[in-house]
C-alpha positions as a printed Julia matrix, in Angstrom:
353×3 Matrix{Float64}:
   0.02   0.03   -0.13
   0.82   3.38   -1.04
   1.58   5.24    1.97
   1.46   9.6     1.4
   4.94  11.6     2.35
   2.84  13.04    5.48
   2.22   9.8     6.2
   5.67   8.67    6.3
   6.8   11.94    8.35
   4.24  11.3    11.21
   5.46   7.65   11.01
   8.82   8.41   11.79
   8.21  11.01   14.45
   6.41   8.85   15.93
   8.77   6.41   16.29
  11.37   8.72   17.36
   9.59   9.49   20.27
   8.62   5.63   20.82
  12.72   5.53   20.59
  12.93   8.45   22.94
  10.68   6.62   25.33
  12.35   3.56   25.53
  15.62   4.95   25.86
  14.54   6.78   29.04
  12.91   3.56   30.55
  16.39   1.61   30.1
  17.81   4.51   31.91
  15.04   4.89   34.52
  15.41   1.1    35.46
  19.32   0.74   35.22
  20.84   0.68   38.53
  22.51   4.35   39.71
  26.35   4.08   39.5
  27.82   3.49   42.8
  28.63   6.47   44.8
  32.63   6.6    45.28
  33.94   5.5    48.76
  36.13   8.24   49.8
  38.71   6.22   52.2
  39.93   9.21   54.6
  43.88   8.68   55.15
  44.56   7.31   58.54
  45.6   10.5    60.9
  49.47   9.73   61.37
  50.6    8.4    64.71
  52.1   10.85   66.86
  55.62  10.68   67.61
  56.45   9.21   70.29
  57.95  11.31   73.16
  61.28  10.55   74.44
  61.84   9.29   77.92
  63.56  11.4    79.93
  65.43   9.86   82.28
  65.74  12.31   85.81
  68.93  13.21   86.29
  70.26  11.73   89.07
  71.03  13.84   91.94
  75.32  13.74   92.23
  76.1   13.92   95.89
  78.0   17.03   96.78
  81.67  17.4    96.89
  82.68  17.11  100.01
  86.7   17.98  100.41
  87.85  16.16  103.65
  89.22  17.97  106.16
  93.19  18.31  106.44
  94.68  15.18  108.53
  97.34  15.79  110.45
  99.28  12.83  111.32
  99.95  11.23  114.78
 103.24  11.95  115.49
 105.21   8.94  114.52
 106.84   5.98  116.99
 110.24   6.6   117.33
 112.53   3.94  115.82
 114.55   1.54  118.25
 116.47  -0.68  115.6
 119.69   0.84  114.21
 119.16   2.76  111.13
 122.16   4.29  108.34
 121.43   8.23  107.92
 123.36   8.41  104.57
 124.14  12.2   103.09
 125.51  13.41  100.32
 127.37  16.21  101.74
 126.89  18.96  103.93
 124.26  20.85  101.85
 122.37  22.69  104.66
 119.12  20.79  103.23
 120.75  17.36  103.59
 121.82  18.45  106.97
 118.76  20.0   108.25
 116.77  16.54  107.71
 119.75  14.13  109.02
 119.67  16.55  112.19
 115.73  16.46  112.32
 115.76  12.56  112.26
 117.72  12.67  115.89
 113.95  13.02  117.29
 112.68   9.78  116.17
 115.96   7.78  115.59
 116.7    6.08  119.32
 119.63   4.58  117.31
 121.24   5.98  114.51
 124.65   6.56  112.57
 125.41   9.15  110.0
 127.65   8.58  107.13
 128.64  11.49  104.58
 129.49  10.49  101.1
 131.74  13.63  100.58
 133.9   12.7   102.98
 136.61  10.92  100.71
 137.99   8.88  103.59
 135.67   5.91  102.7
 134.25   5.2    99.3
 130.16   4.39   98.61
 131.51   0.71   98.32
 133.2    0.83  101.46
 130.53   2.79  103.54
 127.59   0.27  102.79
 129.91  -2.71  103.5
 130.64  -0.97  106.9
 126.93  -0.41  107.19
 126.09  -3.86  106.57
 128.23  -5.22  109.3
 126.69  -2.92  111.63
 123.79  -5.05  111.24
 121.39  -1.64  110.41
 117.78  -2.56  109.83
 117.28   0.25  107.15
 119.37   3.1   105.35
 117.97   6.71  105.01
 120.05   7.88  101.5
 119.13  12.09  101.89
 120.36  13.17   98.41
 120.69  11.93   94.96
 124.32  10.51   95.26
 123.5    8.79   98.32
 120.24   7.55   96.81
 122.25   6.29   93.83
 124.84   4.77   95.79
 122.36   3.3    98.24
 120.4    1.64   95.34
 123.55   0.31   94.07
 124.97  -1.08   97.67
 122.69  -1.17  100.2
 121.91  -4.84  101.36
 118.66  -3.67  103.54
 115.72  -1.32  102.72
 116.19   2.01  101.85
 114.11   5.31  102.35
 115.19   8.4   100.05
 114.56  11.79  100.88
 115.22  15.09   98.89
 115.37  13.62   95.59
 113.23  15.92   93.3
 113.81  13.03   89.89
 113.05   9.8    91.74
 112.06   8.37   88.4
 115.33   8.9    86.81
 117.65   6.43   86.87
 115.11   3.55   87.92
 115.87   4.75   91.75
 112.33   3.52   93.26
 112.75  -0.05   93.14
 111.34  -3.15   94.8
 114.35  -2.24   97.61
 113.64   1.52   97.77
 111.1    4.13   98.81
 110.9    7.26   99.02
 109.9   10.85  100.47
 108.32  13.79   98.38
 110.9   16.55   98.47
 108.08  19.29   97.96
 104.91  20.37   99.95
 101.87  19.9    98.55
 100.74  21.83   96.02
  97.03  22.43   97.66
  99.2   24.34  100.44
 100.82  26.11   98.4
  97.94  27.7    96.36
  96.15  28.05   99.29
  98.86  30.67  100.22
  99.17  32.14   96.74
  95.42  32.9    96.7
  95.8   34.81  100.04
  98.52  36.76   98.5
  96.39  37.33   95.23
  92.95  36.43   95.02
  92.65  37.38   91.53
  95.22  34.92   90.4
  93.78  32.98   87.28
  96.83  31.41   85.28
  99.53  29.86   86.45
 102.35  28.42   84.27
 105.05  25.59   84.97
 107.87  23.86   82.97
 109.7   20.56   83.9
 111.97  17.61   82.64
 110.2   14.56   81.51
 108.83  12.21   83.96
 106.93  14.22   86.6
 103.42  12.86   85.13
 101.84  12.47   88.68
 103.49  15.79   89.83
 101.56  17.67   87.04
  98.1   15.71   87.77
  98.83  16.64   91.41
  99.26  20.56   90.0
  96.48  20.28   87.6
  93.73  19.06   90.26
  95.02  21.58   92.79
  94.81  24.61   90.83
  91.2   23.42   88.98
  89.68  23.15   92.4
  90.59  26.88   92.72
  89.7   27.98   89.26
  93.21  28.3    88.67
  94.35  27.2    84.94
  97.18  25.5    84.77
 100.04  25.92   81.68
 102.66  23.62   81.42
 105.22  22.43   79.0
 107.91  20.01   79.09
 111.48  20.97   78.41
 114.5   18.65   77.8
 117.72  21.2    78.14
 118.04  24.44   80.06
 118.0   26.5    76.25
 114.53  25.05   75.7
 113.33  25.95   78.79
 114.31  29.78   78.16
 112.6   29.49   75.3
 109.42  28.06   76.61
 109.23  30.27   79.17
 109.83  33.51   77.35
 106.28  32.28   75.2
 104.57  30.94   78.22
 104.98  34.07   80.16
 102.49  36.1    77.73
  99.76  34.02   78.94
 100.33  33.72   82.73
 100.19  35.91   85.69
 102.42  33.41   87.82
 104.9   30.82   87.6
 105.7   28.23   89.55
 109.93  27.54   89.72
 110.08  23.62   90.4
 113.96  22.57   91.14
 114.77  20.12   87.91
 118.29  20.7    87.66
 118.44  19.04   84.39
 116.83  21.74   82.74
 117.94  24.73   84.94
 121.48  26.65   84.77
 122.3   29.54   86.69
 122.27  31.76   83.74
 119.0   30.58   81.96
 117.33  30.73   85.7
 118.82  34.76   85.92
 117.15  35.33   82.36
 114.04  33.9    83.03
 113.82  35.95   86.71
 114.78  39.35   84.92
 112.14  38.46   82.26
 109.16  37.62   84.6
 110.08  40.89   86.4
 109.1   42.76   82.91
 105.96  41.19   82.12
 105.03  41.74   86.04
 104.87  37.92   86.49
 105.12  36.45   90.09
 107.14  33.46   90.56
 106.97  31.12   93.13
 109.89  29.3    94.37
 110.5   26.11   96.65
 113.68  27.36   98.25
 113.96  30.84   99.94
 117.41  31.59   98.55
 115.63  32.26   95.0
 113.85  35.05   96.86
 116.97  37.5    96.88
 116.74  36.73   92.94
 113.21  38.52   92.54
 111.13  35.54   93.42
 107.7   36.77   95.13
 107.39  33.92   97.65
 108.95  30.55   98.41
 107.04  27.5    99.8
 109.66  25.16  100.85
 109.19  21.93  103.21
 110.04  21.84  106.86
 112.8   19.57  107.6
 110.89  18.02  110.89
 108.05  17.27  108.59
 110.27  15.47  106.39
 112.14  13.71  109.12
 108.55  12.65  110.72
 107.23  11.3   106.72
 110.58   9.17  106.65
 110.1    7.98  110.05
 106.71   6.53  109.44
 107.87   5.03  106.2
 110.31   3.37  107.98
 108.42   2.34  110.72
 106.06   0.53  108.18
 109.18  -1.12  106.52
 111.01  -2.43  109.95
 107.5   -4.1   110.62
 107.49  -5.98  107.2
 104.94  -3.93  105.28
 107.35  -2.83  102.6
 105.08  -3.31   99.84
 102.25  -1.93  101.41
 104.59   1.8   101.21
 103.69   3.79   98.09
 106.65   4.4    95.8
 106.95   8.04   96.67
 104.66   9.26  100.31
 103.95  12.53  100.52
 104.44  15.39  102.87
 101.88  17.15  104.9
 103.32  20.86  105.97
 104.73  23.65  104.15
 107.18  26.91  105.35
 105.54  30.0   103.08
 107.89  32.59  102.87
 107.55  35.82  100.94
 109.91  39.08   99.51
 107.89  42.17  100.31
 109.51  44.5    97.77
 108.78  42.24   94.95
 105.05  41.98   96.41
 104.85  45.81   96.53
 106.18  46.6    93.13
 103.3   44.21   91.58
 100.72  45.84   94.13
 100.04  42.66   96.11
 100.82  44.68  100.0
 100.97  48.48  100.6
 103.79  50.11  101.32
 102.75  50.36  105.07
 101.59  46.3   105.14
 103.56  44.06  107.41
 103.85  40.54  105.96
 104.9   37.62  108.55
 107.09  34.89  107.97
 109.24  36.83  105.13
 113.41  36.35  104.64
 114.95  39.53  106.43
 117.42  40.89  103.8
 115.74  40.73  100.94
 115.8   42.85   97.86
C-alpha cells in the first residue's frame, strides 16, 4: 500500500518518540552508578615522646678536712743515715731525724775517707735495719750497694735512673701543691693562670698541680723541656699567657744563667714567680713554698716504721709531705701591688731586695 509523504513523516516522528521513551525507560531501570567510596587517610600516629630519665642527683663534693698525722713512734733498731754532702738541706734533715731515731749512725759521702762501696760495706757489718739516703748521690749509692731496705729523701727526680725499686721507697721533696695554692691565693686572690716547665718523668706531679689549681679556679699551663735553653725558649712563650709561674727545682733543665734570664723576664712582664727554695727570693721571686725538715724527718720515720715491721709492699713508691713553709719577698709583692707600702708581711726572709 502506497503511503503518502505526510503519513510517512508522521510515522517517522512517532518512531523517534517511541525510541526516546524506550531509551529513557532503560535509564530509569538501570541502577545508578555506585557513589565513590572516599577512604580517609588515617591520621599519623603521634611521634613518640622521648623518655627523659631523671638526672641522678650527684652527691655534693666533700673536701675532707686535712688530717694531721699523729706523731710517729720512735724507731728503736739501728738505722744508717747516709747524706750526699754537707748541703744545708741534707744536714737539716739528718739533724731532724735525731728526734725519731733511738739508734743511728750518719755517713757522709763527701768525706773521701770511704768510697760509697766501703761505706755500705761498713753499714752491712753494723747490722742496720734500714738505710735513709738523703740527696741523689746517696740515693744512687744506696740503690746499688745497700743490703737492706732504703728510704730516700730530698731527691726531686726520683723517676730517673730507675731509682725506685723493690728495695727503695722515697719521701716527697716538695710540700703539697694544695697548700702552696692556698697560700698563693691569699697573696693574690685574682690569680687565674699559672705556668710551669718541667723535665720528663713528672706526670704525677703535673696531675697533682692541675687538680689542685682546677679546684681553685686556676688554669694550669705547663710545658716539658729537655735542656736549659729549651726551658728559656718555652718560658718566653709561656709568660705572655700567665700571671704566675711555679719554678720547680729540676736541675736537669735549669742553669744559673737561664734562671737569671727567666727571673728578669718575669719581672719585666710583672709575672709572680713562686719557688721552693727561699734563697731564690733575693733573685726576684715573690714567695717560696718550702718543705719543713721536721716534716720530712717525721714522714721518713713513718715509712721506716712500716718497712721495719714488714709492710714494705704496703708503702707507696713516694710518700707525700703534710706541711709547708711559706716565706715572702715584700719588695717584690709591693712592686706587683699585692701589698701596700705599710703592710707588714709575716714569715718573710730578712734582707731580701
